[in-house]
C-alpha positions as a printed NumPy array, in Angstrom:
array([[ 18.833, -27.668,   6.346],
       [ 15.445, -26.59 ,   7.672],
       [ 12.525, -26.254,   5.298],
       [  9.069, -24.863,   6.051],
       [  5.795, -24.514,   4.22 ],
       [  3.776, -21.284,   4.763],
       [  0.753, -19.558,   3.322],
       [  1.451, -16.089,   1.967],
       [ -0.784, -13.032,   2.114],
       [ -1.36 , -13.526,  -1.639],
       [ -2.82 , -17.032,  -0.992],
       [  0.214, -18.694,  -2.563],
       [  2.057, -21.413,  -0.653],
       [  5.693, -20.585,   0.035],
       [  8.489, -23.058,   0.663],
       [ 11.268, -21.608,   2.755],
       [ 14.39 , -23.723,   2.255],
       [ 17.435, -22.275,   3.99 ],
       [ 17.759, -18.806,   2.461],
       [ 15.777, -19.724,  -0.644],
       [ 12.094, -18.911,  -1.093],
       [  9.941, -20.864,  -3.538],
       [  6.285, -20.384,  -4.472],
       [  3.323, -22.463,  -5.599],
       [  0.746, -20.17 ,  -7.182],
       [ -2.804, -20.081,  -5.778],
       [ -4.226, -21.154,  -9.163],
       [ -2.108, -24.326,  -9.051],
       [ -3.047, -25.343,  -5.497],
       [ -6.505, -26.657,  -6.389],
       [ -5.119, -28.906,  -9.13 ],
       [ -2.461, -30.237,  -6.776],
       [ -4.598, -30.817,  -3.688],
       [ -7.864, -32.012,  -5.212],
       [ -6.852, -33.543,  -8.538],
       [ -3.278, -34.695,  -7.88 ],
       [ -1.834, -32.754, -10.82 ],
       [  1.869, -31.916, -10.773],
       [  2.359, -28.149, -10.515],
       [  5.326, -25.836, -11.062],
       [  7.389, -24.428,  -8.219],
       [  8.837, -21.005,  -8.991],
       [ 11.22 , -18.455,  -7.559],
       [ 10.682, -14.725,  -7.9  ],
       [  9.143, -14.093, -11.294],
       [  8.116, -16.773, -13.75 ],
       [ 11.249, -18.96 , -13.464],
       [ 10.223, -22.572, -12.864],
       [ 12.787, -24.227, -10.598],
       [ 10.981, -27.414,  -9.666],
       [  7.622, -29.092,  -9.248],
       [  5.277, -30.489,  -6.61 ],
       [  3.106, -33.588,  -6.931],
       [  0.978, -35.862,  -4.793],
       [  2.63 , -39.256,  -4.284],
       [  0.999, -42.357,  -5.858],
       [ -0.606, -43.377,  -2.549],
       [ -2.274, -39.951,  -2.323],
       [ -1.078, -39.28 ,   1.218],
       [  1.858, -36.923,   0.766],
       [  3.11 , -34.099,  -1.423],
       [  6.606, -34.426,  -2.844],
       [  8.388, -31.197,  -3.715],
       [ 11.405, -31.176,  -6.005],
       [ 13.509, -27.988,  -6.204],
       [ 17.035, -27.049,  -7.153],
       [ 17.769, -26.786,  -3.405],
       [ 16.634, -30.331,  -2.635],
       [ 13.734, -32.74 ,  -2.529],
       [ 11.149, -32.709,   0.253],
       [  7.982, -34.458,   1.398],
       [  5.075, -33.289,   3.553],
       [  1.885, -35.149,   4.523],
       [ -1.013, -34.139,   2.261],
       [ -3.176, -33.311,   5.277],
       [ -0.528, -30.854,   6.552],
       [ -0.113, -29.319,   3.099],
       [ -3.885, -28.899,   2.777],
       [ -4.151, -27.275,   6.22 ],
       [ -1.494, -24.712,   5.331],
       [ -2.987, -24.045,   1.88 ],
       [ -6.438, -23.399,   3.354],
       [ -5.128, -21.235,   6.203],
       [ -6.094, -23.751,   8.875],
       [ -2.449, -24.058,   9.971],
       [  0.184, -21.349,   9.981],
       [  3.052, -23.541,   8.782],
       [  4.265, -27.108,   8.367],
       [  7.735, -28.625,   8.229],
       [  9.061, -30.101,   5.006],
       [ 11.045, -33.284,   5.5  ],
       [ 14.077, -34.138,   3.347],
       [ 13.225, -36.819,   0.814],
       [ 15.934, -39.43 ,   0.541],
       [ 15.838, -41.727,  -2.496],
       [ 15.252, -45.412,  -1.794],
       [ 18.452, -47.309,  -1.122],
       [ 20.267, -44.207,   0.197],
       [ 21.032, -43.362,   3.77 ]])
C-alpha cells in the first residue's frame, strides 16, 4: 500500500494512505516538529484516528493510524510541512521481530 505525505492549501499536512486521507492540523505541526510532542491525526472532522510522534532518537516521525503504522525521516517531514518539498513517501513501520 502506498502512502504519501503532502502539504495542503490550508497549511495542514495530509497523509494519503491508499484511499484514506488523514490530517495533522497546522497548529499541531510546531509542537511535533520543534518540541517532539505527540499530536493527533484526524480524518474529516474532529475524529481522532491516530497520532504522530518524533521517535526517541529525534530523527524520524512515526505515524500511527487505523490504516497502518508509518515512518518518515524528520528532515523530510519538516521539508513538506514548511513547503520546501511537495511530498514525501511514508514507509511502512514493521514492529521489531516481525518480517
